[in-house]
Structures are given as structure tokens and as C-alpha cells.
All heavy atoms as a GROMACS GRO file, in nm:
protein
  440
    1MET      N    1  18.501  -6.756   7.423
    1MET     CA    2  18.500  -6.658   7.319
    1MET      C    3  18.616  -6.683   7.221
    1MET      O    4  18.722  -6.723   7.262
    1MET     CB    5  18.512  -6.517   7.374
    1MET     CG    6  18.392  -6.467   7.447
    1MET     SD    7  18.253  -6.437   7.337
    1MET     CE    8  18.189  -6.292   7.405
    2GLN      N    9  18.585  -6.653   7.099
    2GLN     CA   10  18.685  -6.666   6.992
    2GLN      C   11  18.713  -6.524   6.938
    2GLN      O   12  18.634  -6.433   6.960
    2GLN     CB   13  18.632  -6.752   6.877
    2GLN     CG   14  18.600  -6.894   6.917
    2GLN     CD   15  18.726  -6.973   6.950
    2GLN    OE1   16  18.828  -6.957   6.882
    2GLN    NE2   17  18.720  -7.056   7.052
    3ILE      N   18  18.823  -6.507   6.869
    3ILE     CA   19  18.855  -6.379   6.809
    3ILE      C   20  18.837  -6.389   6.657
    3ILE      O   21  18.895  -6.478   6.595
    3ILE     CB   22  19.001  -6.339   6.842
    3ILE    CG1   23  19.022  -6.327   6.992
    3ILE    CG2   24  19.036  -6.207   6.770
    3ILE    CD1   25  18.941  -6.218   7.060
    4ASP      N   26  18.760  -6.299   6.605
    4ASP     CA   27  18.743  -6.290   6.459
    4ASP      C   28  18.879  -6.251   6.400
    4ASP      O   29  18.934  -6.146   6.433
    4ASP     CB   30  18.638  -6.184   6.428
    4ASP     CG   31  18.606  -6.172   6.279
    4ASP    OD1   32  18.698  -6.184   6.198
    4ASP    OD2   33  18.489  -6.144   6.249
    5PRO      N   34  18.939  -6.338   6.316
    5PRO     CA   35  19.075  -6.311   6.264
    5PRO      C   36  19.080  -6.194   6.166
    5PRO      O   37  19.188  -6.145   6.135
    5PRO     CB   38  19.116  -6.442   6.198
    5PRO     CG   39  18.987  -6.507   6.162
    5PRO     CD   40  18.886  -6.465   6.268
    6VAL      N   41  18.964  -6.149   6.120
    6VAL     CA   42  18.961  -6.040   6.020
    6VAL      C   43  18.953  -5.902   6.088
    6VAL      O   44  19.030  -5.813   6.058
    6VAL     CB   45  18.843  -6.058   5.923
    6VAL    CG1   46  18.830  -5.941   5.830
    6VAL    CG2   47  18.862  -6.189   5.844
    7CYS      N   48  18.859  -5.886   6.183
    7CYS     CA   49  18.840  -5.754   6.247
    7CYS      C   50  18.892  -5.750   6.390
    7CYS      O   51  18.908  -5.641   6.445
    7CYS     CB   52  18.696  -5.713   6.239
    7CYS     SG   53  18.586  -5.813   6.345
    8GLY      N   54  18.912  -5.864   6.452
    8GLY     CA   55  18.965  -5.868   6.590
    8GLY      C   56  18.858  -5.862   6.697
    8GLY      O   57  18.892  -5.863   6.815
    9MET      N   58  18.730  -5.864   6.661
    9MET     CA   59  18.622  -5.865   6.760
    9MET      C   60  18.612  -6.000   6.827
    9MET      O   61  18.644  -6.103   6.769
    9MET     CB   62  18.487  -5.832   6.694
    9MET     CG   63  18.470  -5.689   6.654
    9MET     SD   64  18.309  -5.656   6.579
    9MET     CE   65  18.196  -5.712   6.706
   10GLU      N   66  18.559  -5.999   6.950
   10GLU     CA   67  18.529  -6.124   7.018
   10GLU      C   68  18.400  -6.182   6.958
   10GLU      O   69  18.306  -6.106   6.932
   10GLU     CB   70  18.511  -6.105   7.168
   10GLU     CG   71  18.640  -6.074   7.240
   10GLU     CD   72  18.620  -6.071   7.390
   10GLU    OE1   73  18.506  -6.065   7.439
   10GLU    OE2   74  18.723  -6.072   7.461
   11VAL      N   75  18.400  -6.315   6.936
   11VAL     CA   76  18.285  -6.383   6.874
   11VAL      C   77  18.254  -6.508   6.953
   11VAL      O   78  18.344  -6.581   6.992
   11VAL     CB   79  18.317  -6.421   6.727
   11VAL    CG1   80  18.199  -6.488   6.661
   11VAL    CG2   81  18.362  -6.300   6.648
   12LYS      N   82  18.125  -6.532   6.977
   12LYS     CA   83  18.085  -6.653   7.044
   12LYS      C   84  18.095  -6.772   6.947
   12LYS      O   85  18.080  -6.755   6.826
   12LYS     CB   86  17.941  -6.641   7.094
   12LYS     CG   87  17.925  -6.540   7.203
   12LYS     CD   88  17.783  -6.534   7.256
   12LYS     CE   89  17.774  -6.433   7.368
   12LYS     NZ   90  17.636  -6.419   7.417
   13GLU      N   91  18.118  -6.890   7.004
   13GLU     CA   92  18.133  -7.009   6.920
   13GLU      C   93  18.004  -7.053   6.855
   13GLU      O   94  18.007  -7.139   6.767
   13GLU     CB   95  18.194  -7.123   7.002
   13GLU     CG   96  18.337  -7.096   7.039
   13GLU     CD   97  18.404  -7.211   7.113
   13GLU    OE1   98  18.341  -7.315   7.132
   13GLU    OE2   99  18.520  -7.195   7.153
   14ASN      N  100  17.894  -6.996   6.893
   14ASN     CA  101  17.768  -7.031   6.826
   14ASN      C  102  17.740  -6.936   6.709
   14ASN      O  103  17.629  -6.937   6.654
   14ASN     CB  104  17.651  -7.034   6.924
   14ASN     CG  105  17.623  -6.899   6.988
   14ASN    OD1  106  17.693  -6.800   6.960
   14ASN    ND2  107  17.524  -6.894   7.075
   15SER      N  108  17.838  -6.857   6.668
   15SER     CA  109  17.822  -6.767   6.554
   15SER      C  110  17.783  -6.849   6.430
   15SER      O  111  17.834  -6.957   6.408
   15SER     CB  112  17.953  -6.692   6.526
   15SER     OG  113  17.943  -6.624   6.402
   16GLN      N  114  17.693  -6.792   6.352
   16GLN     CA  115  17.654  -6.860   6.229
   16GLN      C  116  17.758  -6.847   6.120
   16GLN      O  117  17.750  -6.913   6.016
   16GLN     CB  118  17.519  -6.809   6.181
   16GLN     CG  119  17.519  -6.664   6.143
   16GLN     CD  120  17.381  -6.618   6.095
   16GLN    OE1  121  17.318  -6.683   6.013
   16GLN    NE2  122  17.336  -6.506   6.149
   17TYR      N  123  17.856  -6.760   6.142
   17TYR     CA  124  17.960  -6.738   6.043
   17TYR      C  125  18.088  -6.806   6.087
   17TYR      O  126  18.155  -6.763   6.182
   17TYR     CB  127  17.984  -6.587   6.023
   17TYR     CG  128  17.857  -6.511   5.999
   17TYR    CD1  129  17.808  -6.422   6.093
   17TYR    CD2  130  17.783  -6.534   5.882
   17TYR    CE1  131  17.689  -6.356   6.070
   17TYR    CE2  132  17.664  -6.466   5.859
   17TYR     CZ  133  17.618  -6.378   5.955
   17TYR     OH  134  17.500  -6.311   5.932
   18LYS      N  135  18.125  -6.913   6.020
   18LYS     CA  136  18.247  -6.985   6.055
   18LYS      C  137  18.302  -7.052   5.929
   18LYS      O  138  18.228  -7.080   5.836
   18LYS     CB  139  18.227  -7.085   6.166
   18LYS     CG  140  18.108  -7.173   6.152
   18LYS     CD  141  18.088  -7.254   6.281
   18LYS     CE  142  17.939  -7.275   6.308
   18LYS     NZ  143  17.913  -7.336   6.434
   19SER      N  144  18.433  -7.078   5.934
   19SER     CA  145  18.501  -7.143   5.823
   19SER      C  146  18.602  -7.240   5.878
   19SER      O  147  18.665  -7.215   5.982
   19SER     CB  148  18.575  -7.043   5.735
   19SER     OG  149  18.485  -6.958   5.669
   20MET      N  150  18.621  -7.350   5.806
   20MET     CA  151  18.724  -7.447   5.843
   20MET      C  152  18.844  -7.420   5.751
   20MET      O  153  18.828  -7.407   5.630
   20MET     CB  154  18.672  -7.589   5.820
   20MET     CG  155  18.776  -7.697   5.837
   20MET     SD  156  18.810  -7.738   6.009
   20MET     CE  157  18.667  -7.838   6.046
   21TYR      N  158  18.962  -7.406   5.812
   21TYR     CA  159  19.084  -7.384   5.733
   21TYR      C  160  19.196  -7.464   5.795
   21TYR      O  161  19.226  -7.446   5.915
   21TYR     CB  162  19.120  -7.236   5.726
   21TYR     CG  163  19.242  -7.207   5.643
   21TYR    CD1  164  19.237  -7.221   5.504
   21TYR    CD2  165  19.360  -7.169   5.701
   21TYR    CE1  166  19.349  -7.196   5.428
   21TYR    CE2  167  19.473  -7.144   5.628
   21TYR     CZ  168  19.468  -7.156   5.489
   21TYR     OH  169  19.580  -7.132   5.414
   22LYS      N  170  19.256  -7.555   5.720
   22LYS     CA  171  19.366  -7.640   5.766
   22LYS      C  172  19.332  -7.708   5.899
   22LYS      O  173  19.413  -7.711   5.989
   22LYS     CB  174  19.495  -7.560   5.778
   22LYS     CG  175  19.547  -7.514   5.642
   22LYS     CD  176  19.687  -7.456   5.654
   22LYS     CE  177  19.742  -7.426   5.517
   22LYS     NZ  178  19.878  -7.374   5.520
   23GLY      N  179  19.209  -7.760   5.907
   23GLY     CA  180  19.167  -7.837   6.021
   23GLY      C  181  19.123  -7.759   6.144
   23GLY      O  182  19.097  -7.818   6.249
   24LYS      N  183  19.118  -7.630   6.135
   24LYS     CA  184  19.076  -7.546   6.248
   24LYS      C  185  18.955  -7.462   6.207
   24LYS      O  186  18.947  -7.416   6.094
   24LYS     CB  187  19.191  -7.454   6.290
   24LYS     CG  188  19.155  -7.367   6.411
   24LYS     CD  189  19.274  -7.284   6.456
   24LYS     CE  190  19.228  -7.196   6.573
   24LYS     NZ  191  19.339  -7.110   6.622
   25ILE      N  192  18.863  -7.445   6.302
   25ILE     CA  193  18.743  -7.363   6.277
   25ILE      C  194  18.770  -7.221   6.321
   25ILE      O  195  18.818  -7.198   6.434
   25ILE     CB  196  18.621  -7.419   6.351
   25ILE    CG1  197  18.590  -7.562   6.303
   25ILE    CG2  198  18.499  -7.329   6.328
   25ILE    CD1  199  18.481  -7.630   6.384
   26TYR      N  200  18.738  -7.124   6.233
   26TYR     CA  201  18.751  -6.983   6.264
   26TYR      C  202  18.610  -6.923   6.267
   26TYR      O  203  18.528  -6.958   6.185
   26TYR     CB  204  18.836  -6.914   6.158
   26TYR     CG  205  18.980  -6.961   6.162
   26TYR    CD1  206  19.022  -7.070   6.084
   26TYR    CD2  207  19.072  -6.903   6.247
   26TYR    CE1  208  19.150  -7.115   6.090
   26TYR    CE2  209  19.202  -6.949   6.254
   26TYR     CZ  210  19.242  -7.055   6.175
   26TYR     OH  211  19.370  -7.102   6.181
   27TYR      N  212  18.589  -6.833   6.361
   27TYR     CA  213  18.456  -6.773   6.382
   27TYR      C  214  18.461  -6.625   6.345
   27TYR      O  215  18.562  -6.558   6.369
   27TYR     CB  216  18.416  -6.788   6.529
   27TYR     CG  217  18.408  -6.932   6.570
   27TYR    CD1  218  18.520  -6.999   6.618
   27TYR    CD2  219  18.289  -7.004   6.561
   27TYR    CE1  220  18.515  -7.132   6.654
   27TYR    CE2  221  18.281  -7.136   6.600
   27TYR     CZ  222  18.395  -7.202   6.646
   27TYR     OH  223  18.390  -7.333   6.681
   28PHE      N  224  18.349  -6.576   6.289
   28PHE     CA  225  18.343  -6.438   6.239
   28PHE      C  226  18.218  -6.369   6.294
   28PHE      O  227  18.118  -6.434   6.321
   28PHE     CB  228  18.342  -6.438   6.086
   28PHE     CG  229  18.456  -6.517   6.030
   28PHE    CD1  230  18.437  -6.650   5.994
   28PHE    CD2  231  18.582  -6.464   6.018
   28PHE    CE1  232  18.542  -6.726   5.946
   28PHE    CE2  233  18.688  -6.537   5.972
   28PHE     CZ  234  18.668  -6.671   5.934
   29CYS      N  235  18.228  -6.237   6.302
   29CYS     CA  236  18.116  -6.160   6.352
   29CYS      C  237  18.014  -6.125   6.246
   29CYS      O  238  17.902  -6.086   6.275
   29CYS     CB  239  18.168  -6.030   6.417
   29CYS     SG  240  18.239  -5.914   6.298
   30SER      N  241  18.056  -6.138   6.118
   30SER     CA  242  17.966  -6.094   6.009
   30SER      C  243  17.997  -6.173   5.882
   30SER      O  244  18.106  -6.230   5.869
   30SER     CB  245  17.988  -5.945   5.983
   30SER     OG  246  18.116  -5.924   5.926
   31PRO      N  247  17.903  -6.169   5.785
   31PRO     CA  248  17.930  -6.234   5.659
   31PRO      C  249  18.045  -6.165   5.583
   31PRO      O  250  18.118  -6.233   5.508
   31PRO     CB  251  17.799  -6.224   5.583
   31PRO     CG  252  17.717  -6.121   5.652
   31PRO     CD  253  17.767  -6.117   5.793
   32GLN      N  254  18.063  -6.034   5.605
   32GLN     CA  255  18.173  -5.964   5.538
   32GLN      C  256  18.309  -6.016   5.586
   32GLN      O  257  18.400  -6.036   5.505
   32GLN     CB  258  18.164  -5.813   5.564
   32GLN     CG  259  18.047  -5.746   5.498
   32GLN     CD  260  17.920  -5.752   5.582
   32GLN    OE1  261  17.920  -5.806   5.693
   32GLN    NE2  262  17.812  -5.697   5.531
   33CYS      N  263  18.322  -6.040   5.716
   33CYS     CA  264  18.449  -6.091   5.770
   33CYS      C  265  18.476  -6.233   5.719
   33CYS      O  266  18.586  -6.268   5.684
   33CYS     CB  267  18.449  -6.088   5.922
   33CYS     SG  268  18.470  -5.923   5.992
   34LYS      N  269  18.370  -6.316   5.718
   34LYS     CA  270  18.386  -6.453   5.668
   34LYS      C  271  18.428  -6.453   5.522
   34LYS      O  272  18.518  -6.525   5.483
   34LYS     CB  273  18.254  -6.531   5.686
   34LYS     CG  274  18.264  -6.674   5.635
   34LYS     CD  275  18.133  -6.747   5.647
   34LYS     CE  276  18.133  -6.889   5.595
   34LYS     NZ  277  18.234  -6.936   5.511
   35LYS      N  278  18.365  -6.369   5.442
   35LYS     CA  279  18.398  -6.361   5.300
   35LYS      C  280  18.543  -6.317   5.279
   35LYS      O  281  18.616  -6.373   5.196
   35LYS     CB  282  18.300  -6.264   5.230
   35LYS     CG  283  18.320  -6.254   5.083
   35LYS     CD  284  18.216  -6.162   5.021
   35LYS     CE  285  18.240  -6.145   4.871
   35LYS     NZ  286  18.142  -6.054   4.812
   36ALA      N  287  18.587  -6.217   5.356
   36ALA     CA  288  18.723  -6.168   5.341
   36ALA      C  289  18.824  -6.276   5.382
   36ALA      O  290  18.926  -6.298   5.311
   36ALA     CB  291  18.746  -6.044   5.429
   37PHE      N  292  18.795  -6.350   5.488
   37PHE     CA  293  18.884  -6.458   5.532
   37PHE      C  294  18.887  -6.570   5.429
   37PHE      O  295  18.996  -6.618   5.395
   37PHE     CB  296  18.837  -6.513   5.666
   37PHE     CG  297  18.923  -6.623   5.720
   37PHE    CD1  298  19.038  -6.592   5.793
   37PHE    CD2  299  18.889  -6.756   5.701
   37PHE    CE1  300  19.117  -6.695   5.845
   37PHE    CE2  301  18.969  -6.859   5.751
   37PHE     CZ  302  19.083  -6.828   5.822
   38ASP      N  303  18.773  -6.609   5.379
   38ASP     CA  304  18.766  -6.720   5.281
   38ASP      C  305  18.844  -6.684   5.154
   38ASP      O  306  18.896  -6.773   5.088
   38ASP     CB  307  18.621  -6.753   5.248
   38ASP     CG  308  18.549  -6.824   5.362
   38ASP    OD1  309  18.617  -6.871   5.457
   38ASP    OD2  310  18.425  -6.828   5.358
   39LYS      N  311  18.849  -6.557   5.121
   39LYS     CA  312  18.917  -6.513   4.999
   39LYS      C  313  19.069  -6.527   5.015
   39LYS      O  314  19.138  -6.565   4.919
   39LYS     CB  315  18.881  -6.369   4.971
   39LYS     CG  316  18.938  -6.315   4.842
   39LYS     CD  317  18.888  -6.173   4.818
   39LYS     CE  318  18.950  -6.116   4.692
   39LYS     NZ  319  18.904  -5.978   4.669
   40ASP      N  320  19.124  -6.498   5.135
   40ASP     CA  321  19.269  -6.503   5.156
   40ASP      C  322  19.300  -6.529   5.303
   40ASP      O  323  19.343  -6.438   5.374
   40ASP     CB  324  19.333  -6.372   5.110
   40ASP     CG  325  19.485  -6.381   5.106
   40ASP    OD1  326  19.540  -6.488   5.140
   40ASP    OD2  327  19.545  -6.276   5.072
   41PRO      N  328  19.282  -6.652   5.350
   41PRO     CA  329  19.302  -6.681   5.493
   41PRO      C  330  19.442  -6.650   5.543
   41PRO      O  331  19.460  -6.599   5.654
   41PRO     CB  332  19.272  -6.831   5.507
   41PRO     CG  333  19.220  -6.876   5.378
   41PRO     CD  334  19.238  -6.769   5.276
   42GLN      N  335  19.543  -6.678   5.463
   42GLN     CA  336  19.680  -6.658   5.506
   42GLN      C  337  19.708  -6.511   5.535
   42GLN      O  338  19.790  -6.479   5.623
   42GLN     CB  339  19.779  -6.710   5.401
   42GLN     CG  340  19.796  -6.860   5.404
   42GLN     CD  341  19.848  -6.909   5.540
   42GLN    OE1  342  19.941  -6.854   5.597
   42GLN    NE2  343  19.786  -7.012   5.591
   43GLU      N  344  19.645  -6.420   5.465
   43GLU     CA  345  19.662  -6.277   5.488
   43GLU      C  346  19.632  -6.243   5.634
   43GLU      O  347  19.706  -6.167   5.697
   43GLU     CB  348  19.572  -6.197   5.392
   43GLU     CG  349  19.573  -6.048   5.416
   43GLU     CD  350  19.699  -5.981   5.369
   43GLU    OE1  351  19.780  -6.045   5.300
   43GLU    OE2  352  19.720  -5.863   5.406
   44TYR      N  353  19.525  -6.297   5.687
   44TYR     CA  354  19.480  -6.264   5.822
   44TYR      C  355  19.550  -6.348   5.929
   44TYR      O  356  19.576  -6.300   6.039
   44TYR     CB  357  19.327  -6.279   5.835
   44TYR     CG  358  19.257  -6.184   5.742
   44TYR    CD1  359  19.207  -6.226   5.619
   44TYR    CD2  360  19.247  -6.051   5.775
   44TYR    CE1  361  19.147  -6.138   5.532
   44TYR    CE2  362  19.187  -5.962   5.686
   44TYR     CZ  363  19.137  -6.006   5.565
   44TYR     OH  364  19.076  -5.916   5.479
   45LEU      N  365  19.586  -6.469   5.892
   45LEU     CA  366  19.652  -6.555   5.990
   45LEU      C  367  19.798  -6.516   6.010
   45LEU      O  368  19.853  -6.536   6.118
   45LEU     CB  369  19.643  -6.703   5.946
   45LEU     CG  370  19.498  -6.757   5.942
   45LEU    CD1  371  19.496  -6.902   5.894
   45LEU    CD2  372  19.434  -6.746   6.079
   46THR      N  373  19.862  -6.461   5.910
   46THR     CA  374  20.001  -6.423   5.922
   46THR      C  375  20.020  -6.279   5.967
   46THR      O  376  20.114  -6.247   6.038
   46THR     CB  377  20.079  -6.444   5.793
   46THR    OG1  378  20.017  -6.370   5.688
   46THR    CG2  379  20.082  -6.591   5.755
   47LYS      N  380  19.927  -6.189   5.926
   47LYS     CA  381  19.942  -6.047   5.957
   47LYS      C  382  19.850  -5.996   6.064
   47LYS      O  383  19.865  -5.884   6.112
   47LYS     CB  384  19.925  -5.965   5.829
   47LYS     CG  385  20.028  -5.996   5.724
   47LYS     CD  386  20.008  -5.918   5.600
   47LYS     CE  387  20.112  -5.952   5.494
   47LYS     NZ  388  20.088  -5.886   5.366
   48GLY      N  389  19.750  -6.078   6.103
   48GLY     CA  390  19.658  -6.036   6.210
   48GLY      C  391  19.540  -5.958   6.160
   48GLY      O  392  19.531  -5.924   6.041
   49PRO      N  393  19.447  -5.927   6.253
   49PRO     CA  394  19.326  -5.854   6.216
   49PRO      C  395  19.357  -5.717   6.156
   49PRO      O  396  19.452  -5.651   6.196
   49PRO     CB  397  19.251  -5.838   6.349
   49PRO     CG  398  19.308  -5.941   6.437
   49PRO     CD  399  19.450  -5.962   6.395
   50LYS      N  400  19.272  -5.676   6.061
   50LYS     CA  401  19.291  -5.548   5.993
   50LYS      C  402  19.172  -5.454   6.010
   50LYS      O  403  19.166  -5.351   5.946
   50LYS     CB  404  19.311  -5.573   5.843
   50LYS     CG  405  19.433  -5.658   5.814
   50LYS     CD  406  19.446  -5.681   5.666
   50LYS     CE  407  19.565  -5.766   5.633
   50LYS     NZ  408  19.691  -5.702   5.659
   51GLY      N  409  19.072  -5.495   6.088
   51GLY     CA  410  18.952  -5.412   6.103
   51GLY      C  411  18.843  -5.464   6.013
   51GLY      O  412  18.865  -5.550   5.930
   52MET      N  413  18.726  -5.408   6.029
   52MET     CA  414  18.608  -5.449   5.953
   52MET      C  415  18.630  -5.424   5.803
   52MET      O  416  18.663  -5.313   5.764
   52MET     CB  417  18.484  -5.375   6.004
   52MET     CG  418  18.356  -5.426   5.945
   52MET     SD  419  18.315  -5.595   5.993
   52MET     CE  420  18.250  -5.570   6.157
   53PRO      N  421  18.609  -5.528   5.722
   53PRO     CA  422  18.624  -5.509   5.575
   53PRO      C  423  18.507  -5.429   5.519
   53PRO      O  424  18.401  -5.423   5.583
   53PRO     CB  425  18.624  -5.651   5.521
   53PRO     CG  426  18.550  -5.731   5.622
   53PRO     CD  427  18.578  -5.664   5.753
   54ASP      N  428  18.527  -5.367   5.406
   54ASP     CA  429  18.420  -5.294   5.338
   54ASP      C  430  18.314  -5.393   5.294
   54ASP      O  431  18.345  -5.504   5.252
   54ASP     CB  432  18.472  -5.220   5.218
   54ASP     CG  433  18.567  -5.108   5.259
   54ASP    OD1  434  18.552  -5.057   5.370
   54ASP    OD2  435  18.657  -5.074   5.180
   55ALA      N  436  18.189  -5.354   5.299
   55ALA     CA  437  18.078  -5.444   5.258
   55ALA      C  438  18.073  -5.463   5.110
   55ALA      O  439  18.127  -5.408   5.030
   55ALA     CB  440  17.946  -5.389   5.310
   0.00000   0.00000   0.00000
């Protein structure tokens, strides 16, 4: 299991929502979390999960 860096939920590695950032793959529970991460990855990687983003 992986942790969605945006909302903090556990996510399986077969999730259809994933992004590559600085050579590492991050997994997301939803398209909203992926979109939020892609917009500002450093925000979530340095400050941690913030909960589900608004749709």
C-alpha cells in the first residue's frame, strides 16, 4: 500500500491515478488528489497530507 500524499488515504499501487515527480511515482485515490499534487507537489511533500481537496 502507498499513501496518497494529498489526502493521506492508503492507495493500492494499481491505482489509475499516479504521477512521476523527481524520479518517484506517487499514487492517488482520486483525480482530484492527482490534480492538486500535480499543481504543487512540493506543498504536499514538505507539509504532508491536507485532506481531500475540493472538486
